[in-house]
KEKE-3310 file (N, C-alpha, C; in steps of 0.2 Angstrom, whole numbers, plus 5000, padded with zeros to 4 digits):
npx = (5037:5024:5008:4998:4986:4971:4967:4951:4939:4933:4943:4946:4953:4954:4954:4966:4967:4970:4974:4988:5002:5004:5010:5017:5024:5033:5032:5035:5042:5045:5056:5060:5068:5073:5084:5089:5086:5079:5075:5064:5061:5046:5046:5043:5029:5024:5029:5036:5037:5048:5057:5062:5073:5074:5064:5058:5059:5069:5068:5075:5070:5056:5041:5043:5036:5030:5022:5014:5015:5006:5005:4991:4979:4972:4981:4984:4992:4992:4992:4994:4994:5001:5007:5008:5005:5002:4990:4986:4980:4968:4958:4947:4949:4948:4952:4968:4968:4968:4971:4976:4976:4970:4973:4971:4985:4988:4996:5006:5001:5003:5012:5016:5029:5035:5047:5049:5044:5034:5031:5020:5023:5019:5020:5009:5002:5000:4993:4979:4969:4968:4960:4962:4972:4966:4960:4952:4935:4938:4946:4941:4924:4920:4923:4925:4920:4932:4935:4932:4944:4958:4960:4973:4979:4978:4989:4988:4987:4973:4974:4981:4971:4961:4968:4975:4989:5005:5020:5037:5047)
npy = (4930:4921:4921:4907:4898:4890:4874:4867:4854:4849:4850:4862:4878:4891:4908:4916:4926:4944:4944:4943:4938:4947:4963:4960:4961:4970:4985:5002:5018:5028:5041:5057:5072:5085:5078:5070:5053:5040:5025:5021:5009:5003:4998:4999:5001:5013:5028:5043:5058:5071:5086:5085:5080:5063:5058:5045:5045:5057:5073:5086:5104:5103:5103:5101:5088:5083:5073:5057:5039:5026:5009:5000:4990:4983:4979:4989:5004:5019:5036:5052:5068:5082:5094:5107:5101:5090:5077:5064:5051:5051:5062:5068:5070:5078:5096:5101:5101:5103:5090:5085:5078:5062:5046:5030:5021:5016:5006:5017:5029:5046:5059:5075:5083:5098:5102:5088:5073:5059:5042:5029:5012:4994:4977:4970:4958:4959:4971:4977:4984:4980:4968:4951:4954:4963:4978:4993:4991:4979:4966:4962:4962:4958:4958:4949:4950:4949:4936:4939:4949:4942:4938:4947:4947:4934:4926:4917:4915:4920:4913:4901:4896:4893:4884:4889:4889:4895:4901:4904:4915)
npz = (4984:4976:4972:4968:4958:4964:4964:4961:4966:4955:4946:4939:4938:4951:4954:4964:4979:4983:4996:5004:5014:5030:5027:5016:4999:4997:5001:4998:4996:4982:4980:4975:4969:4959:4952:4962:4968:4977:4985:4998:5009:5017:5031:5045:5056:5057:5050:5050:5040:5036:5040:5053:5066:5071:5063:5053:5039:5033:5026:5018:5018:5021:5031:5049:5053:5041:5034:5038:5037:5040:5044:5045:5054:5045:5035:5027:5020:5026:5022:5029:5026:5033:5031:5018:5002:4987:4984:4974:4973:4979:4975:4981:4994:5009:5012:5019:5037:5055:5058:5046:5029:5024:5016:5009:5003:4987:4974:4964:4969:4971:4980:4987:4996:5001:4989:4985:4978:4981:4978:4980:4981:4979:4977:4966:4969:4983:4985:4991:4985:4972:4967:4963:4955:4946:4937:4941:4937:4932:4922:4911:4908:4920:4938:4950:4968:4982:4994:5012:5021:5029:5047:5052:5065:5070:5066:5056:5039:5028:5016:5019:5027:5018:5009:4999:4989:4992:4985:4986:4977)
capx = (5032:5020:5001:4996:4979:4969:4963:4945:4938:4932:4949:4947:4957:4950:4959:4968:4965:4976:4976:4994:5004:5005:5016:5020:5023:5039:5029:5040:5041:5050:5057:5064:5068:5079:5089:5090:5081:5081:5069:5063:5056:5041:5047:5040:5022:5023:5034:5036:5041:5049:5064:5064:5078:5070:5059:5060:5061:5070:5068:5076:5066:5049:5039:5046:5033:5026:5017:5016:5012:5004:5003:4985:4977:4969:4987:4984:4997:4988:4995:4991:4998:5000:5010:5006:5007:4997:4989:4982:4977:4961:4957:4941:4951:4947:4958:4972:4966:4972:4973:4978:4972:4972:4970:4974:4989:4988:5002:5006:4999:5009:5010:5022:5031:5040:5049:5050:5039:5035:5026:5020:5023:5018:5019:5002:4998:4998:4990:4972:4965:4968:4958:4964:4977:4962:4960:4945:4931:4939:4951:4936:4918:4919:4928:4922:4923:4936:4933:4934:4951:4960:4962:4980:4981:4978:4995:4987:4984:4967:4976:4982:4965:4958:4971:4979:4996:5009:5026:5042:5051)
capy = (4926:4921:4917:4902:4897:4885:4869:4865:4847:4847:4851:4869:4883:4897:4914:4918:4933:4948:4944:4940:4939:4954:4967:4957:4965:4975:4991:5007:5025:5031:5048:5061:5079:5088:5073:5065:5048:5034:5021:5021:5004:5004:4992:5001:5002:5021:5032:5051:5061:5078:5088:5085:5074:5057:5056:5039:5048:5064:5076:5093:5109:5101:5104:5096:5082:5085:5068:5051:5033:5021:5002:4999:4983:4979:4978:4995:5009:5025:5042:5058:5074:5087:5100:5108:5096:5087:5070:5062:5045:5052:5069:5070:5070:5085:5100:5100:5104:5102:5083:5083:5074:5055:5042:5023:5022:5011:5007:5022:5035:5051:5065:5079:5086:5103:5100:5081:5069:5052:5038:5023:5006:4988:4972:4969:4952:4961:4977:4975:4988:4977:4961:4946:4957:4967:4985:4996:4989:4972:4965:4962:4965:4956:4959:4946:4952:4945:4934:4944:4949:4937:4941:4947:4946:4927:4923:4912:4919:4917:4908:4895:4893:4891:4879:4892:4888:4901:4899:4909:4914)
capz = (4985:4971:4973:4963:4958:4968:4960:4964:4966:4948:4942:4936:4943:4953:4955:4971:4981:4985:5003:5005:5021:5033:5025:5010:4993:4997:5001:4998:4993:4977:4982:4970:4968:4956:4950:4967:4968:4981:4988:5005:5011:5023:5036:5051:5055:5057:5047:5050:5035:5037:5041:5060:5068:5073:5058:5050:5033:5034:5019:5019:5015:5022:5038:5054:5052:5035:5033:5040:5034:5045:5042:5049:5056:5039:5031:5022:5021:5026:5022:5032:5024:5038:5028:5011:4997:4983:4984:4968:4973:4982:4974:4984:5001:5012:5013:5025:5043:5060:5058:5040:5024:5024:5011:5009:4997:4982:4970:4960:4972:4971:4984:4987:5002:4998:4982:4985:4975:4983:4974:4984:4977:4982:4972:4964:4973:4990:4985:4992:4980:4965:4968:4958:4950:4941:4938:4942:4932:4930:4916:4905:4911:4927:4943:4956:4974:4985:5001:5017:5023:5035:5053:5052:5071:5072:5064:5050:5033:5025:5010:5022:5030:5012:5006:4993:4989:4991:4983:4986:4971)
cpx = (5027:5013:5000:4988:4977:4965:4957:4944:4936:4938:4951:4950:4953:4956:4960:4966:4971:4978:4982:4996:5005:5011:5020:5020:5028:5036:5035:5038:5047:5051:5062:5063:5074:5085:5091:5084:5084:5074:5069:5058:5052:5041:5044:5033:5020:5029:5032:5040:5042:5056:5066:5069:5073:5065:5062:5063:5062:5071:5069:5071:5058:5048:5042:5043:5028:5020:5019:5012:5012:5002:4997:4984:4973:4975:4987:4989:4993:4992:4991:4996:4996:5002:5007:5009:5001:4996:4984:4979:4970:4960:4951:4943:4950:4953:4962:4969:4970:4975:4976:4973:4974:4969:4974:4978:4988:4994:5001:5003:5005:5007:5017:5023:5036:5041:5050:5043:5040:5029:5026:5020:5023:5017:5011:4998:4997:4995:4982:4967:4965:4966:4959:4968:4973:4963:4953:4941:4932:4943:4946:4930:4916:4924:4925:4925:4927:4933:4935:4941:4952:4961:4969:4983:4982:4984:4994:4984:4978:4969:4977:4976:4961:4961:4975:4986:5000:5017:5031:5046:5050)
cpy = (4926:4917:4913:4901:4891:4880:4866:4857:4845:4848:4857:4873:4889:4902:4914:4925:4937:4948:4940:4941:4946:4957:4965:4962:4970:4983:4996:5013:5026:5038:5051:5068:5081:5084:5068:5060:5043:5031:5020:5015:5005:4998:4993:5002:5009:5024:5039:5053:5068:5080:5087:5079:5069:5055:5050:5041:5055:5067:5084:5098:5107:5103:5099:5089:5084:5080:5062:5045:5028:5014:5000:4991:4979:4978:4983:5000:5015:5032:5048:5063:5080:5094:5101:5103:5094:5080:5068:5056:5046:5060:5072:5071:5078:5089:5099:5104:5102:5094:5081:5080:5067:5051:5035:5024:5015:5012:5012:5029:5039:5056:5069:5082:5091:5101:5093:5078:5062:5048:5031:5017:4999:4983:4971:4963:4954:4968:4976:4979:4985:4969:4957:4949:4961:4974:4987:4994:4982:4972:4965:4965:4963:4956:4956:4949:4947:4942:4940:4944:4944:4941:4941:4946:4939:4923:4918:4916:4916:4912:4901:4892:4890:4885:4882:4890:4894:4899:4905:4909:4920)
cpz = (4979:4973:4967:4963:4962:4964:4964:4963:4959:4943:4939:4941:4945:4955:4963:4973:4982:4992:5005:5012:5023:5030:5019:5004:4992:4996:5002:4995:4988:4978:4977:4971:4964:4954:4956:4967:4973:4983:4995:5007:5017:5027:5043:5050:5056:5055:5047:5044:5036:5038:5049:5062:5071:5069:5055:5043:5033:5027:5020:5015:5016:5029:5043:5053:5047:5033:5037:5037:5039:5042:5047:5050:5050:5034:5025:5024:5020:5026:5025:5030:5029:5035:5021:5006:4993:4985:4978:4968:4976:4981:4978:4992:5003:5012:5019:5031:5048:5060:5051:5035:5024:5018:5011:5002:4993:4977:4965:4963:4973:4976:4985:4994:5000:4991:4981:4982:4978:4980:4978:4979:4981:4977:4972:4968:4980:4990:4985:4988:4973:4966:4962:4953:4945:4942:4939:4936:4929:4923:4910:4907:4917:4932:4949:4963:4977:4992:5006:5019:5029:5041:5054:5059:5073:5070:5059:5045:5031:5019:5013:5025:5024:5008:5000:4994:4988:4990:4984:4980:4966)
residu = (MET:ILE:MET:THR:GLU:GLN:THR:SER:SER:ASP:GLY:SER:ASN:ALA:PRO:THR:THR:THR:HIS:ALA:GLU:TRP:GLY:ALA:GLY:ASN:PRO:ARG:LEU:LEU:VAL:SER:ARG:ASP:GLY:GLU:ARG:PHE:VAL:PHE:ASP:LEU:VAL:ALA:ASP:ALA:VAL:ARG:ILE:GLY:SER:ALA:ASP:GLY:ASN:GLU:LEU:GLN:LEU:ALA:ASP:THR:ASP:PRO:VAL:HIS:ALA:ASP:VAL:VAL:HIS:ASP:ASP:ARG:ASP:GLU:TYR:VAL:LEU:THR:LEU:HIS:GLY:HIS:GLY:GLU:MET:ASN:ALA:ASN:PRO:ASP:ALA:ALA:GLU:THR:GLY:ALA:SER:GLY:ARG:SER:GLU:ILE:LEU:ARG:THR:GLY:ALA:ARG:PHE:THR:ALA:GLY:ASP:TRP:THR:LEU:VAL:TYR:SER:ARG:GLU:GLU:PHE:ALA:ASP:HIS:GLY:ARG:PRO:TYR:GLY:GLY:ARG:VAL:GLY:GLY:GLU:PHE:SER:ASP:GLN:PRO:PRO:GLN:PRO:GLU:ARG:PRO:ASP:TYR:GLY:SER:GLY:GLU:SER:ASP:ASP:ALA:GLN:ARG:GLY:TYR:GLU:VAL:LYS:ASP:GLY)
# end
């Protein structure tokens, strides 16, 4: 799916938002350790990561439930690290406690579980942390704010309400 620019009444193009359809952008974890590599697609709204039977992502040599990733109602993927490990997307996150450390995952966020390294990835058009495909501080000197997020529970995307065109391809 590719977001295209909206043409305004004066004929100029306006940028689209990163408010894509719910769960769009192929969210996934790139998992590796000692030469082993695989991709784990985040298709469930809750993924438990650890060594216990029944976890959606089983990793040897980790705590029974080492971490979990939850797809929340804002279309964000939130990591909670329960076991020992590193999180680099939010270095200010609190130390692990009874409830763990949590952060919203953005493309490139890296965390560890045992000797496994996991990197979160989601196509840029759907990563809410990158408005208009921009980087922190903007592409040049300006990074305009996005419109409010759509109500994902309504079944109609914000882009459809605004007349943005969405193309598959």
